[in-house]
C-alpha positions in Angstrom: 0.1 0.3 0.1 1.5 3.3 -0.6 1.1 6.8 0.6 -0.3 9.6 -1.8 -0.5 13.1 -1.3 -4.3 15.0 -0.9 -4.5 17.5 -3.5 -7.0 19.7 -1.3 -5.2 19.2 2.5 -2.2 18.2 1.3 -2.1 15.0 4.1 -1.0 12.0 3.0 -3.9 8.8 2.0 -3.1 5.7 1.0 -3.6 4.9 -2.7 -6.4 2.8 -2.6 -9.0 5.4 -0.8 -11.7 7.1 -2.8 -12.1 10.4 -0.2 -9.4 11.8 2.0 -10.1 11.0 5.6 -9.8 14.3 6.5 -11.0 16.5 4.6 -13.3 14.7 2.3 -11.6 15.4 -0.9 -11.9 12.3 -3.9 -8.6 10.9 -4.3 -7.9 10.4 -8.0 -7.0 6.4 -9.0 -4.3 6.0 -10.7 -4.3 3.1 -13.1 -1.0 0.7 -12.3 -1.4 -1.1 -16.2 -4.2 -0.4 -18.6 -6.4 -3.5 -19.7 -5.0 -5.3 -22.2 -6.9 -5.5 -25.7 -8.5 -8.7 -26.1 -7.8 -10.4 -29.7 -10.4 -10.0 -32.2 -12.6 -13.6 -32.5 -11.1 -15.6 -36.0 -14.0 -16.8 -38.0 -12.8 -19.5 -40.8 -14.2 -19.5 -43.6 -14.5 -23.9 -45.3 -15.4 -24.0 -48.5 -17.6 -25.5 -50.3 -15.3 -27.8 -52.4 -16.0 -30.3 -48.9 -19.3 -29.4 -48.2 -19.6 -31.1 -51.6 -17.4 -33.6 -51.9 -19.5 -34.7 -48.2 -22.3 -34.8 -50.5 -20.7 -36.7 -52.9 -19.6 -39.6 -50.7 -23.6 -40.1 -48.7 -24.7 -40.0 -52.7 -21.7 -42.8 -53.5 -23.3 -44.7 -50.5 -26.8 -44.3 -51.3 -25.6 -45.6 -54.7 -23.9 -48.1 -53.5 -27.0 -49.3 -51.4 -29.2 -49.5 -54.3 -27.0 -51.1 -56.2 -26.6 -54.0 -53.6 -30.3 -54.6 -53.8 -29.8 -56.0 -58.0 -29.3 -59.2 -58.3 -25.6 -60.2 -58.7 -23.8 -56.2 -58.4 -23.7 -57.1 -54.0 -20.0 -56.8 -54.9 -19.9 -53.7 -56.7 -22.6 -52.0 -54.5 -20.5 -53.0 -51.7 -17.4 -51.4 -52.9 -19.5 -48.6 -54.2 -20.5 -48.1 -50.3 -17.3 -48.4 -49.2 -15.1 -45.6 -51.4 -18.4 -43.6 -50.6 -17.8 -43.7 -46.9 -14.3 -43.0 -47.9 -15.1 -39.6 -49.6 -16.9 -38.7 -47.3 -14.7 -39.1 -43.9 -11.9 -37.4 -46.2 -14.3 -34.6 -46.7 -14.6 -34.6 -43.0 -11.7 -34.5 -42.1 -10.2 -32.2 -44.4 -13.1 -29.9 -43.4 -11.5 -27.9 -41.2 
């Protein structure tokens, strides 16, 4: 705790006091550390390319599901589903 002089009566007053106890004059508070400005919020925009890849991957999965229903196309349908899931996961991972 430091002592400062009152501007009205000249007596020593604690620097934390809001007014002089002798004369009642307000004590000006000296700012020790100026407040630090907050850093701005950064909003990142993602490209529509990744959204399109996610949607495309989901579409490939749907095509694969439809293909597995056809007779004799089960392996092609399963492969299409795996590729669709891989594309969707790749786009999700790199979407940010």
